[in-house]
C-alpha positions as CSV (number, residue, x, y, z in Angstrom):
1,M,4.3,-15.8,10.1
2,G,6.0,-15.0,13.3
3,D,6.9,-11.8,15.0
4,E,10.6,-12.8,14.9
5,L,10.5,-12.8,11.1
6,L,8.7,-9.4,11.0
7,E,11.4,-8.0,13.3
8,E,14.1,-9.3,11.1
9,V,12.5,-7.8,8.0
10,K,12.1,-4.5,9.8
11,A,15.8,-4.6,10.7
12,V,16.8,-5.2,7.1
13,L,14.5,-2.4,6.0
14,D,16.1,0.0,8.5
15,E,19.6,-0.9,7.4
16,A,19.0,-1.0,3.6
17,L,17.1,2.3,3.6
18,Q,19.3,4.0,6.2
19,L,16.3,4.8,8.4
20,G,18.5,5.5,11.4
21,G,16.4,3.3,13.7
22,R,13.0,4.4,12.5
23,G,12.5,0.9,11.1
24,A,11.7,-0.3,14.6
25,E,8.7,2.0,14.6
26,L,7.1,0.2,11.6
27,N,4.5,-2.4,12.1
28,A,2.9,-5.0,9.8
29,E,0.4,-2.5,8.4
30,S,3.0,0.2,7.7
31,G,3.0,1.2,4.1
32,L,6.2,1.0,2.1
33,M,6.3,2.1,-1.6
34,G,4.7,5.5,-1.7
35,W,4.7,5.9,2.0
36,L,8.4,5.8,2.8
37,P,10.2,8.5,0.8
38,E,13.5,6.5,1.2
39,L,12.0,3.6,-0.7
40,D,12.5,4.6,-4.3
41,S,13.4,2.4,-7.3
42,M,17.1,2.5,-6.5
43,A,16.5,1.7,-2.8
44,V,14.5,-1.4,-3.9
45,V,17.7,-2.8,-5.3
46,A,19.5,-2.2,-2.0
47,L,16.6,-3.7,0.0
48,V,16.4,-6.8,-2.1
49,A,20.2,-7.3,-1.9
50,G,19.9,-6.9,1.9
51,L,17.1,-9.4,2.2
52,E,19.0,-11.9,0.0
53,E,22.1,-11.5,2.1
54,H,20.4,-11.7,5.5
55,F,18.1,-14.6,4.7
56,G,20.2,-16.5,2.2
57,F,17.9,-16.6,-0.8
58,V,18.0,-15.3,-4.3
59,V,15.2,-13.2,-5.9
60,D,14.7,-13.6,-9.6
61,D,13.9,-10.4,-11.6
62,D,10.5,-11.8,-12.5
63,E,9.6,-12.2,-8.8
64,L,9.9,-8.4,-8.2
65,V,6.4,-7.2,-8.5
66,G,5.1,-4.0,-6.9
67,D,2.7,-5.8,-4.6
68,I,5.6,-7.1,-2.5
69,F,6.5,-3.5,-1.5
70,T,3.0,-2.4,-0.5
71,S,3.4,-2.9,3.2
72,V,5.8,-4.4,5.8
73,D,3.3,-7.3,6.0
74,S,3.4,-8.0,2.2
75,L,7.2,-7.9,2.2
76,T,7.4,-10.2,5.2
77,Q,5.0,-12.6,3.6
78,F,7.2,-12.6,0.5
79,V,10.3,-13.4,2.7
80,A,8.4,-16.1,4.5
81,E,7.6,-17.8,1.2
82,K,11.2,-17.6,0.1
83,V,12.6,-19.0,3.3
84,G,9.8,-21.6,3.8
85,R,8.5,-20.2,7.0
């Protein structure tokens, strides 16, 4: 998994959660659900929609498990699997 993909995921996080640029400060180990107050159940919907639009894939409801949103790294790994990187 490349740094480029990580940076793209951070950019989508920043936009979807309206972090005002704070997304750039995140790293692979940064916690998401439970750590970022902006990431609540409603924000997950916006985040998934942003990822789908940015990367051009579709997430099925049964794929949305909590582990995906543990950290920036787990989210980036999920995206990598979806886009085949």
